[in-house]
N, C-alpha and C positions, 0 to 999 in steps of 0.2 A: 824763285822763278829762274835763276841762272841754271838750275839743274834741269829744268824743262828744256831750255835752249840748247844746253850741252847734249842732252839725250837726242834731240832732233839732229843736231849737227853731226853726231857720230854716225847716224843712219845715212848721212849724205857724204860720208868720208871726209868730214870737216872737223874743225876744232874751234871752240870759243877760246880765244886767248885772253880776252879781258871782257867784262860785262859790268855796266853801270847804267844809271839813268836818272831820270827826274820823275815827277808825279805823272807827266803826260807822255813820256817817251823813254825809250831805251837806247843805249849805245853798245854796239858789239864791235869787238875786234876779232875778225873771223879769218881763219886760214881755210881755204878750200881748193880742191882741184880745178884747174881751168876748164875742164871738159864738162863740168856741172853748170847748169843754168842757174844763175844767182837769183833770178826773179822767182823761179820755182821754189828755191830754198827759203827765201823770204816769206813767200805765201805759206809754206808749210810751217815755218817757225811761228808766224802770227796765228795761224789756225789752231796749232797745238797748244800754244800758250793761252789763247782765249778759252779753249775747251777746259783746260786744266784750272784756270782761275774761276771759271763759272761753276765747275764741279766742287771746288774747294771753298768758294765764297759766295755762293748763289744768293743767300739771304741778304748779304751786305750789298752785292752788286745790283740786285733787283730793285733796291730803293733808289738807285741812281740811274740806271739804264732801263729803257723800255724794251730794247731789243738785246738779244744775246750776242752783241757785237762790241768788241773793245777796241779794235784797230781800224784805222782808215786804210784804204788801199794804197796810200802813198808811202814812199820811203826814200831816203837819201843814201847813196852809196858813193864812196870815193876810194880810189886806189891811191896808195901812198908810196911814192918814190923819193929817195933823198933823205928819209928819216929812219931812225932805227925802230925796231920793235919796242924797245924800252921807252922811247919818246912817245910812241902811240899809246902804250899802256898808261903812261902818266896822264896823257890827254884824256883818255876814257875815264880813269879813276877820278879825275877832277871834275867830271861833268855834273856832279851833284853839289858842287860848291858855287853858290850864287855870286860870290865875289869874284869878279873876272881877273883879279890880280893873281889868282891861283892857277891860271891857265898858261 
């Protein structure tokens, strides 16, 4: 899945620095030019990922979902000042660790 997000990011002159997630959401550390609308980028990332997953795993997903929708319209965005990129990478990498002591 990270390849799909990276491909979309490239089309938006952006770069996925780190990618991770859990069973019901993903975490992206994303670098993008300030003149691009982030809401459009996120909508495109979600749409492309959904289409790709349905194309590759239709029989499995059809057992779980009635509609061909995987993502809600919501998302969380935060800009980060005062921390290094390395600290952010570690945070994203640890998002799949249920033990909060790893964060």
